[in-house]
Structures are given as structure tokens and as C-alpha cells.
N, C-alpha and C positions, 0 to 999 in steps of 0.2 A: 838948872831949870829942866824939868822933865818934859820931854816932847816925843810924841808919837806922830810921824808924818806919812800919811798914806799917799801913794801915787799909782798910776797905771789904769785908772778908770777911763771910761769913755763910752762911746756908741760903737756897738758892734752887731752885726747881722746874726740871726739865729744860726746856730751851728758853729759860730766862730769862737775865738779863744782870746783871753786877755790874762795877764799876769800882773797882779796887784803887788806892791811892795809896801812895806811899813818900816821906816827907818826911826830907830829908837835912840834917845840921847838923855843924859841927865841921871840915868840910874843904872845899875848893874844888870845889864840885859840878861846875862847868862843864868841868873838867878830866878827869873820870871817865866811862868808858864804864859804862852801866847795864844790868843784866840782871834779869830775873825768872826764878826757878827755883820748882820745885815738888817736893814730896816726899810721896808717898803711902805708906801702910802697905805693907810688903812689896814695894815697889818701889825702883828706883834714883832718886836725885835726878835731875831732868830740867831742862835748860835750855829755858825756854819761849819767851823773846823777849829780844832784845838790841837796843840801840840806841846809836849813836855820840855822841860829845861834843856835836855840834851838833845831833843828831836827824836828820841828813841820810841815814843809812842804818840800815835795821833788818833783822832776820832773825827767823824763827820756826821752832819745831819743826813737823814736818809734821803733828803731830796737832792743832795749833791754827790752822794756816794758813787765812785766810779768815774765822776766827771771833773771833781776839783781835787787838788793836792796842796796841803800845807807843807811848808819846810821852813827851815831857819838856818842862818849863817851867824853863829855867835861872834865870829871874828869881825863881822861886818855890822854887828848889832841890827840886823834886819831879819823879818820874817815875810814870807812870800805866800800868795795864794794863786796857784796856776788854775785857771778856769777854762775848761774845754767844753765843747758840745753845749754851748750857751742856749738858753732858752728864754722867751720872753719874761716868763715867771721869775727869772734870776735878777730882773730889774730892781735894783734898790740902791741905797747909799750903804757902803761897806766900811765897816769900822774894825781897827785892829785894837786890841785889849791886852793889857799885860797884868798879870796877877802874881802876887807873892804875898801869902798871908793876908793882912789887912790892907796891903798896899795895892791899890787898883788904879791903873791909868787908861785913858781913852785917847785915840786920836781924833781928828776933825771930820774924818769921813771922806770918801771918794765915790762919785756917782758912776753906777754902772747901768747903762741902758741898753737892752737887747731888743732891737726892732729892725724890721725890713723898711 
């Protein structure tokens, strides 16, 4: 059974940090590119960060460049999103996503709220 389980979300003050984790099971994790998306109320779903199978290449949305870092540990079947200097506009449900050809899997999401 394929599972992507996100964790690490919560309430944080502006300027704070969080690290999200997404633990994968039920498929060959190292074959899959991994992505983090977010969806805020009233907004389109946004691709926040992406990482290739080996972690050799990453890309980021302009809105998070220099503040967020995506990484992966293929030995632990886990992808991470380190989020620094958080802003209220980062508030959203964050989802991890795995892609290999036509195979696409989604996690259930974790809420991140940035508020004082």
C-alpha cells in the first residue's frame, strides 16, 4: 500500500522556522522525483519545491527562494522541507508528491500556520 505521510506542521510566529517531513512507503522511493506543494484558502495550489531522484537538482518557487530548502534521504525514504523566515503568506496546507512517469502519489497534507 502506497503511503506518503507528512509531519512537522504547526503554528509558528512570523520569522520562525519549521521542518516538514514526508515518509514514503509502498513504492521504490529512490525512483521518484519528489515535490512539495501548498494550498492556501482562496488560492491556486502552488509547487513550492522539487528535488530529483538523487537529490542532485532542486528548484523552488520564487516566493520561497532563499528561505526554503528541500532535501531527501533515500535510505530513510523521506523527503524534507526546511522552512526559515516564515511569513503569514506561507500559511497553507503543505502536501508532498511523488512522481515517476505516470505514477503520481500524494500525501494527506500538513497544516502550516504563520501568525503572531
